[in-house]
KOLKE-106334 format. One line per field, with one value per residue (C-alpha): residue in three letters; x, y, z. Coordinates in nm, 4 decimals. Layout:
REM KOLKE-106334
residuo: [Ala:...] .
px: [X:...] .
py: [Y:...] .
pz: [Z:...] .
REM end
This chain:
REM KOLKE-106334
residuo: [Met:Thr:Asn:Leu:Asn:Ile:Pro:Ala:Glu:Val:Thr:Ala:Arg:Asp:Thr:Arg:Arg:Arg:Ile:Met:Ala:Ile:Val:Gly:Ala:Ser:Ser:Gly:Asn:Leu:Val:Glu:Trp:Phe:Asp:Phe:Tyr:Val:Tyr:Ser:Phe:Cys:Ala:Leu:Tyr:Phe:Ala:Pro:Ala:Phe:Phe:Pro:Lys:Gly:Asp:Thr:Thr:Thr:Gln:Leu:Leu:Asn:Thr:Ala:Gly:Val:Phe:Ala:Ala:Gly:Phe:Leu:Met:Arg:Pro:Ile:Gly:Gly:Trp:Phe:Phe:Gly:Arg:Leu:Ala:Asp:Lys:Arg:Gly:Arg:Arg:Phe:Ala:Met:Met:Val:Ser:Val:Phe:Met:Met:Cys:Gly:Gly:Ser:Leu:Val:Ile:Ala:Ala:Leu:Pro:Ser:Tyr:Ala:Gln:Ile:Gly:Val:Leu:Ala:Pro:Val:Leu:Leu:Leu:Val:Ala:Arg:Leu:Phe:Gln:Gly:Leu:Ser:Val:Gly:Gly:Glu:Tyr:Gly:Thr:Ser:Ala:Thr:Tyr:Met:Ser:Glu:Val:Ala:Leu:Gln:Gly:Arg:Arg:Gly:Phe:Phe:Ala:Ser:Phe:Gln:Tyr:Val:Thr:Leu:Ile:Gly:Gly:Gln:Leu:Cys:Ala:Leu:Leu:Val:Leu:Val:Ile:Leu:Gln:Gln:Thr:Leu:Thr:Thr:Asp:Glu:Leu:Lys:Ala:Trp:Gly:Trp:Arg:Val:Pro:Phe:Val:Val:Gly:Ala:Val:Ala:Ala:Leu:Ile:Ala:Leu:Tyr:Leu:Arg:Lys:Ser:Leu:Asp:Glu:Thr:Ser:Thr:Ala:Ala:Ser:Arg:Gln:Arg:Arg:Asp:Ala:Gly:Thr:Leu:Ala:Gly:Met:Trp:Lys:His:Lys:Arg:Ala:Phe:Leu:Thr:Val:Val:Gly:Phe:Thr:Ala:Gly:Gly:Ser:Leu:Ile:Phe:Tyr:Thr:Phe:Thr:Thr:Tyr:Met:Gln:Lys:Tyr:Leu:Val:Asn:Thr:Ala:Gly:Met:His:Ala:Lys:Thr:Ala:Ser:Asn:Val:Met:Thr:Ala:Ala:Leu:Phe:Val:Tyr:Met:Leu:Met:Gln:Pro:Leu:Phe:Gly:Ala:Leu:Ser:Asp:Arg:Ile:Gly:Arg:Arg:Gln:Ser:Met:Ile:Leu:Phe:Gly:Phe:Phe:Ala:Thr:Ile:Gly:Thr:Val:Pro:Leu:Leu:His:Ala:Leu:Lys:Asp:Val:Thr:Ser:Pro:Tyr:Met:Ala:Phe:Val:Leu:Val:Val:Val:Ala:Leu:Ala:Ile:Val:Ser:Phe:Tyr:Thr:Ser:Ile:Ser:Gly:Leu:Ile:Lys:Ala:Glu:Met:Phe:Pro:Pro:Glu:Val:Arg:Ala:Leu:Gly:Val:Gly:Leu:Ser:Tyr:Ala:Val:Ala:Asn:Ala:Ile:Phe:Gly:Gly:Ser:Ala:Glu:Tyr:Val:Ala:Leu:Trp:Leu:Lys:Gln:Ala:Gly:Ser:Glu:Thr:Thr:Phe:Tyr:Trp:Tyr:Val:Thr:Ala:Leu:Cys:Ala:Ile:Gly:Leu:Leu:Val:Ser:Phe:Thr:Met:Arg:Asp:Pro:Ser:Lys:Val:Gly:Tyr:Leu:Arg:His:Glu:Pro] .
px: [4.7840:4.5809:4.3223:4.3148:4.2893:3.9739:3.7330:3.8807:3.8450:3.5001:3.4182:3.5829:3.3531:3.0517:3.1145:3.1741:2.8551:2.6661:2.8010:2.7191:2.3571:2.3014:2.4554:2.1880:1.8735:1.9950:2.0146:1.6481:1.5749:1.7447:1.5776:1.1959:1.2555:1.3879:1.0360:0.8631:1.0136:1.0787:0.6976:0.7849:1.0612:0.9160:0.5725:0.6707:0.6717:0.4096:0.1505:0.0181:-0.0399:-0.2428:-0.4134:-0.4052:-0.6330:-0.5136:-0.2193:0.1162:0.0254:-0.2903:-0.1357:0.1130:-0.1639:-0.3325:-0.0353:0.0347:-0.2684:-0.2199:0.1101:-0.0385:-0.3115:-0.0228:0.0600:-0.2794:-0.1974:0.1201:-0.0539:-0.2216:0.1366:0.2452:0.0415:0.0065:0.3898:0.4948:0.2552:0.4130:0.7869:0.6974:0.5253:0.7103:1.0273:1.2032:1.3726:1.0176:0.8613:1.1003:1.1234:0.7367:0.7921:1.0055:0.8246:0.5392:0.7100:0.8651:0.4689:0.3647:0.6797:0.5921:0.2336:0.2992:0.5829:0.3472:0.0383:-0.1618:-0.2012:-0.5073:-0.5550:-0.5754:-0.7654:-0.9624:-1.0145:-0.9331:-0.5471:-0.5557:-0.7663:-0.4981:-0.2375:-0.3792:-0.4201:-0.0527:0.0393:-0.1926:0.0057:0.3261:0.2182:0.1251:0.4643:0.6815:0.4587:0.5848:0.9395:1.0236:0.9393:1.0720:1.4140:1.4312:1.3819:1.6041:1.9044:1.8442:1.8855:2.1769:2.3645:2.6608:2.5808:2.7530:2.7622:2.3799:2.3391:2.6092:2.5352:2.1420:2.1789:2.2722:1.8527:1.8636:2.1674:1.9609:1.6412:1.8076:2.0247:1.7018:1.6120:1.9238:1.9226:1.5677:1.6869:2.0296:1.8218:1.6085:1.8863:2.0761:1.7332:1.7160:2.0736:2.0160:1.6069:1.4027:1.1504:0.8881:1.0510:1.0653:0.6538:0.5941:0.8038:1.0886:0.9503:0.8816:1.2293:1.3214:0.9889:1.1278:1.4714:1.3030:1.1220:1.4388:1.6603:1.3663:1.4257:1.7903:1.7113:1.5025:1.7616:1.9746:1.7526:1.6995:2.0699:1.9902:2.0130:1.6951:1.7549:1.4154:1.4136:1.1480:1.0835:0.9767:0.7701:0.5659:0.4719:0.1218:0.1486:0.3770:0.2262:-0.0931:-0.2356:-0.3178:0.0512:0.1492:-0.0839:0.0605:0.3590:0.1049:0.3369:0.5893:0.3318:0.2129:0.5746:0.6808:0.3677:0.4541:0.8293:0.7434:0.4542:0.7043:0.9999:0.8067:0.6680:1.0468:1.1804:0.9482:0.9497:1.2948:1.3298:1.0727:0.8732:1.1617:1.2516:0.8821:0.9472:1.2455:1.0849:0.7185:0.8097:1.1748:1.1133:1.4213:1.4446:1.3577:1.7121:1.8945:1.6562:1.7235:2.1053:2.0667:1.8583:2.0949:2.3746:2.1746:2.0970:2.4160:2.5713:2.2618:2.3252:2.6967:2.5458:2.3466:2.6515:2.8007:2.4951:2.4089:2.7558:2.6738:2.3645:2.5903:2.7711:2.5199:2.2051:1.8777:1.6889:1.9496:1.9817:1.5752:1.5823:1.8698:1.6417:1.3399:1.5174:1.6844:1.3504:1.1388:1.3881:1.4861:1.2499:1.0407:1.3405:1.5125:1.1787:1.1599:1.5086:1.4706:1.1583:1.3719:1.6834:1.8307:2.1548:2.1580:2.4657:2.3115:2.0018:2.2214:2.3742:2.0217:1.8863:2.1851:2.1713:1.8124:1.9428:2.1474:1.8934:1.6785:1.9720:1.9335:1.6176:1.6718:1.9939:1.8211:1.4490:1.4380:1.6767:1.5205:1.1590:1.2968:1.4376:1.1169:0.9636:0.9988:1.1093:0.7697:0.5670:0.8904:0.8048:0.4326:0.5244:0.7624:0.6000:0.2466:0.3454:0.5520:0.3156:0.0382:0.2216:0.3824:0.0691:-0.1063:0.1485:0.4359:0.2403:0.0309:0.3282:0.3534:-0.0388:-0.0759:0.1864:0.0572:-0.3221:-0.1930:0.0115:-0.3020:-0.4795:-0.2715:-0.1299:0.2052:0.3813:0.1395:0.2865:0.5755:0.4398:0.2704:0.6030:0.7518:0.4449:0.4497:0.8182:0.7649:0.5319:0.8206:1.0764:0.7851:0.7664:1.1280:1.1800:0.9413:1.0458:1.3341:1.6444:1.5603:1.9691:1.9883:1.6532:1.5310:1.4947:1.7490:2.0442:1.9980:2.0120:2.3267] .
py: [1.7962:2.0566:1.8889:1.6154:1.8460:2.0320:1.7432:1.7009:2.0612:2.0306:1.7515:1.9090:2.2279:2.0333:1.8505:2.1397:2.3025:1.9770:1.9644:2.3423:2.2118:1.9723:2.2086:2.4733:2.2224:2.0629:2.3880:2.4743:2.0876:2.0870:2.3945:2.2695:1.9671:2.1559:2.3318:2.0382:1.8493:2.1016:2.0406:1.6524:1.7519:2.0465:1.8771:1.7481:2.1037:2.3056:1.9889:2.1460:2.4973:2.3430:2.0755:2.1226:1.8365:1.4669:1.2822:1.3210:1.0286:1.1712:1.5109:1.3767:1.1806:1.4955:1.6607:1.3351:1.3456:1.7137:1.6017:1.3126:1.5521:1.7538:1.4222:1.3906:1.7179:1.5693:1.4025:1.7582:1.9021:1.6315:1.6811:2.0262:2.0786:1.7904:1.9610:2.2752:2.0887:1.9163:2.2123:2.5243:2.3577:2.2187:2.5419:2.7571:2.4919:2.4690:2.8166:2.8235:2.5305:2.6667:3.0212:2.8230:2.6466:2.9876:3.1081:2.8366:2.8235:3.2093:3.1314:2.8729:3.0937:3.3536:3.1394:3.2333:2.9467:2.7879:2.9585:3.2997:3.2145:2.8550:2.6307:2.8486:2.7624:2.4086:2.4928:2.7327:2.5281:2.2491:2.4834:2.5749:2.2117:2.1508:2.4503:2.3212:1.9462:2.1239:2.2706:1.9600:1.7313:1.8998:1.9839:1.5598:1.5225:1.8303:1.8077:1.4330:1.4884:1.7583:1.6119:1.2914:1.4491:1.6828:1.3600:1.2463:0.9024:0.6018:0.7945:0.8826:0.6843:0.8733:1.2412:1.1747:1.0377:1.3899:1.4510:1.2503:1.3906:1.7159:1.5832:1.4024:1.7130:1.9167:1.6381:1.6931:2.0748:2.1033:1.8383:1.9995:2.3552:2.2101:2.0243:2.3889:2.5345:2.2452:2.3532:2.6922:2.7466:2.5784:2.3650:2.6074:2.8316:2.6087:2.5281:2.8751:3.0144:2.8725:2.6119:2.8949:3.0119:2.7405:2.8080:3.1635:3.0366:2.7987:3.0678:3.3054:3.0056:2.9224:3.3080:3.2128:2.8981:3.0758:3.3236:3.0488:2.8390:3.1594:3.0772:2.6942:2.5684:2.4343:2.0435:1.9919:2.0751:2.2891:2.0090:1.8123:2.0754:2.1377:1.7622:1.6809:1.4486:1.6936:1.7280:1.5168:1.2348:1.0745:1.1087:0.9513:0.6841:0.5327:0.4107:0.2700:-0.0236:0.2175:0.4297:0.1238:-0.0267:0.3255:0.2888:-0.0340:0.0057:0.3546:0.2177:0.0224:0.2388:0.5657:0.3809:0.2489:0.5885:0.7756:0.5179:0.5229:0.9395:1.1341:0.9023:0.7248:1.0508:0.9905:0.6003:0.6618:0.8954:0.7586:0.3627:0.3211:0.5937:0.8084:1.1588:1.4004:1.5753:1.2270:1.0918:1.4255:1.3704:0.9664:1.0617:1.3633:1.1704:0.8609:1.1012:1.2568:0.9254:0.8351:1.1257:1.0145:0.6828:0.8113:0.8763:0.5151:0.3552:0.5630:0.4473:0.0907:0.1163:0.2226:-0.0647:-0.3552:-0.1870:-0.0207:-0.3617:-0.5467:-0.2541:-0.2491:-0.6138:-0.5919:-0.3431:-0.5064:-0.8354:-0.6797:-0.4574:-0.7646:-0.9847:-0.7019:-0.4417:-0.6556:-0.7546:-0.3800:-0.2372:-0.4793:-0.4133:-0.0514:-0.0735:-0.2330:-0.0308:0.1739:0.2922:0.5717:0.4112:0.1081:0.2643:0.4674:0.1643:-0.0119:0.3078:0.3358:-0.0295:0.0268:0.3362:0.1502:-0.0999:0.1887:0.3528:0.0914:0.2418:0.6436:0.6624:0.5919:0.6718:0.9489:0.8594:0.5152:0.6651:0.9271:0.6424:0.4871:0.7641:0.9681:1.3573:1.5075:1.3058:1.2198:1.5208:1.4146:1.0715:1.0707:1.3263:1.2086:0.7863:0.9082:1.1381:0.8707:0.5964:0.8683:1.0107:0.6969:0.5289:0.7522:1.0820:0.8006:0.6252:0.8328:0.8359:0.4477:0.3624:0.5962:0.4681:0.0974:0.2035:0.3721:0.0805:-0.1438:-0.3340:-0.1589:-0.4577:-0.4999:-0.1885:-0.3579:-0.6545:-0.3467:-0.2084:-0.5499:-0.6575:-0.3434:-0.3911:-0.7589:-0.6066:-0.3842:-0.6857:-0.8427:-0.5506:-0.5420:-0.8841:-0.8476:-0.4942:-0.4840:-0.2720:0.0636:0.1740:-0.0877:-0.0184:0.3155:0.6316:0.8337:0.5930:0.7662:1.1193:1.2926] .
pz: [-4.6381:-4.6276:-4.7585:-4.5330:-4.2415:-4.3419:-4.2620:-3.8973:-3.8607:-3.9609:-3.7446:-3.4614:-3.5129:-3.5696:-3.2457:-3.0271:-3.1668:-3.0767:-2.7251:-2.6571:-2.7969:-2.5536:-2.2763:-2.3820:-2.4094:-2.0967:-1.8848:-1.9138:-1.8771:-1.5135:-1.4372:-1.5591:-1.3265:-1.0593:-1.0164:-1.0356:-0.7820:-0.5650:-0.4792:-0.3777:-0.1782:0.0224:0.0648:0.4401:0.5627:0.3429:0.3735:0.6825:0.5275:0.2500:0.4320:0.7996:0.9275:0.9562:1.0566:0.8854:0.6114:0.5331:0.4816:0.2680:0.0859:-0.0222:-0.1175:-0.3601:-0.4844:-0.5812:-0.7006:-0.9025:-1.0678:-1.2235:-1.4056:-1.5621:-1.7375:-1.9031:-2.1877:-2.2994:-2.2690:-2.4436:-2.7672:-2.7436:-2.7187:-2.9248:-3.1684:-3.1879:-3.1644:-3.5081:-3.6488:-3.5277:-3.4372:-3.1184:-2.9836:-2.9829:-2.7942:-2.5231:-2.4694:-2.4286:-2.1373:-1.9605:-1.9149:-1.8475:-1.5716:-1.4359:-1.4027:-1.2085:-0.9808:-0.8765:-0.8239:-0.5666:-0.4052:-0.3379:-0.2434:0.0652:0.3388:0.4117:0.7438:0.5406:0.2515:0.3774:0.1233:-0.1678:-0.1007:-0.2007:-0.5070:-0.6428:-0.5169:-0.7469:-1.0508:-1.0310:-1.0413:-1.3472:-1.5106:-1.4381:-1.5026:-1.8730:-1.9059:-1.8140:-1.9806:-2.2861:-2.2005:-2.1967:-2.5658:-2.6993:-2.5157:-2.5668:-2.9150:-2.9539:-2.7734:-2.9556:-3.2819:-3.2061:-3.0490:-3.2475:-3.4630:-3.2722:-2.9221:-2.9330:-2.6284:-2.4428:-2.5318:-2.5017:-2.1579:-2.0528:-2.0744:-1.7498:-1.6123:-1.6173:-1.5075:-1.1989:-1.1531:-1.1526:-0.8436:-0.6919:-0.6923:-0.5252:-0.2840:-0.2103:-0.1379:0.1149:0.2839:0.2896:0.4384:0.6804:0.8138:0.8445:0.9515:1.2262:1.1375:1.2245:0.9999:0.7560:0.7652:0.8006:0.5091:0.4199:0.2137:-0.0482:-0.0964:-0.3405:-0.5705:-0.5883:-0.6832:-0.9656:-1.1041:-1.1231:-1.2774:-1.5674:-1.6898:-1.7252:-1.8881:-2.1540:-2.2195:-2.3205:-2.5028:-2.7368:-2.8655:-2.9732:-3.3251:-3.4401:-3.5300:-3.7418:-4.0924:-4.2941:-4.5372:-4.2325:-4.0349:-4.3540:-4.4260:-4.4125:-4.1095:-3.9327:-3.5659:-3.5972:-3.4466:-3.7424:-3.8401:-3.4977:-3.4976:-3.8468:-3.6046:-3.3460:-3.2760:-3.1459:-2.9524:-2.7745:-2.7169:-2.5472:-2.3600:-2.2299:-2.0813:-1.9894:-1.7407:-1.5388:-1.5834:-1.4696:-1.1672:-1.0450:-1.0773:-0.8876:-0.6287:-0.5724:-0.5935:-0.5037:-0.3036:-0.1410:0.0761:0.2287:0.2601:0.4701:0.7210:0.7024:0.7021:0.8305:1.0788:0.9699:1.0897:0.7844:0.7988:0.7615:0.4943:0.2749:0.2988:0.2109:-0.0889:-0.1737:-0.1932:-0.3770:-0.6316:-0.6929:-0.7793:-0.9874:-1.2061:-1.2744:-1.3988:-1.6553:-1.9091:-1.8399:-1.8812:-2.1881:-2.3439:-2.2709:-2.4665:-2.8011:-2.7122:-2.6365:-2.7969:-2.6737:-2.6663:-2.4695:-2.2047:-2.1497:-2.1269:-1.8399:-1.6765:-1.7003:-1.5633:-1.2614:-1.1716:-1.1627:-0.9437:-0.7242:-0.6315:-0.3616:-0.1764:-0.2149:-0.0678:0.2220:0.3264:0.3062:0.5096:0.7936:0.7327:1.0392:0.9306:0.7099:0.5232:0.4661:0.3313:0.0879:-0.0566:-0.0740:-0.2791:-0.5241:-0.5788:-0.6774:-0.9069:-1.0803:-1.2192:-1.3081:-1.4646:-1.7698:-1.8475:-1.7613:-1.9302:-2.2779:-2.1904:-2.4282:-2.6981:-2.7585:-2.7629:-3.0443:-3.2603:-3.3027:-3.4765:-3.7728:-3.7799:-3.8723:-3.5925:-3.3334:-3.0726:-3.0478:-3.0503:-2.7846:-2.5642:-2.5540:-2.5385:-2.2626:-2.1064:-2.1212:-1.9076:-1.6783:-1.5963:-1.5249:-1.3549:-1.2586:-1.1287:-0.9248:-0.7418:-0.4190:-0.4164:-0.4139:-0.2122:0.0766:0.0282:0.0365:0.3785:0.5211:0.4012:0.5746:0.2732:0.2123:0.0619:-0.1796:-0.3424:-0.3850:-0.6142:-0.8032:-0.9064:-0.9995:-1.2090:-1.4221:-1.4742:-1.5446:-1.8423:-1.9665:-1.9783:-2.2005:-2.4106:-2.4469:-2.5351:-2.8420:-2.9609:-3.2453:-3.1541:-3.2233:-3.2285:-3.5318:-3.7144:-3.5976:-3.7679:-3.6472:-3.7922:-4.1017:-3.9439:-3.9218] .
REM end
């Protein structure tokens, strides 16, 4: 009887260890994305401080341009931190990443306005965002790799989905902080100094996450880190089919994700004519539901396979984007806006719940963080980071509906890519790893 109990005890201990590792990695992931998304959600209030000339759309266009510029640093961050994680370990790379995000947030929190230092203000804002873009470009690949490797076999979809639980949680916390400030401060106070508060909160939280990440177990082995191809572009390019597949479906996945999350708040205000506070409340509730969806859709992928989840995402996104955005354009009730956004986010969940895992399953351990981080960052920088800018530019040009079809076309490409790929949950590298 004693011998029979030993394996169960070891399994239970191992399960608890893995769950705590997921929690530790998730805490840093949440803080990273909180810091990154605070910029987008607070843009309505600090845009006039850095870009004082022009109407609301022009000011938002300028801040969206800086937001997009931060995304251009992601491929560099994906390469740098991916190489670091494959050669020095996942834990070390995640600690460096969250420390850099802390620095970027502190700079933005203390940045003087255009009225105080002139054109230098938007220039320094851009520099801080480039720094944060480098950090978050490394965060995605390293945290996705770590959480995929530490997750339990047979339940990887469920456990790895917590990467997006905390990614969305970061957005939700950023929006929640803004909602609290909107309820306690006047609009003039928010524009004058209140928008700086979330950046200070993010910087302090990053230091806490850094402390938590110090205690994480390392998932890569010394053998994989010492391989000749470890963390090299040449080694990664031996798996170019996987790289191009990830780029193919991430383009549409990232674009529709940012359309219905960060841009949607501005869309409801700037296009549907909704009050800023109402739009914030709608998006807070929608993001909370979206966050809760991730483990459910992740567990579903464990049953039906990653490829099938991606096909369902591509199909529903292709047929649903245009009708949903048209409906949101004319929406008058905040309750109906909430329902429409949640429907859109349910479609996106087929992708986001397994986003990091499906990429990690395609690459061997010696180039996994680099392969995941760089392929994601390239597609995300080009299509995800430009989502707000393209949408606002087309609106300013009088052709807003063209953006709807742009999102649809990219999701259709993702559908085609998903049809042609093999199911990573059945033939991927991680299926042989403990």
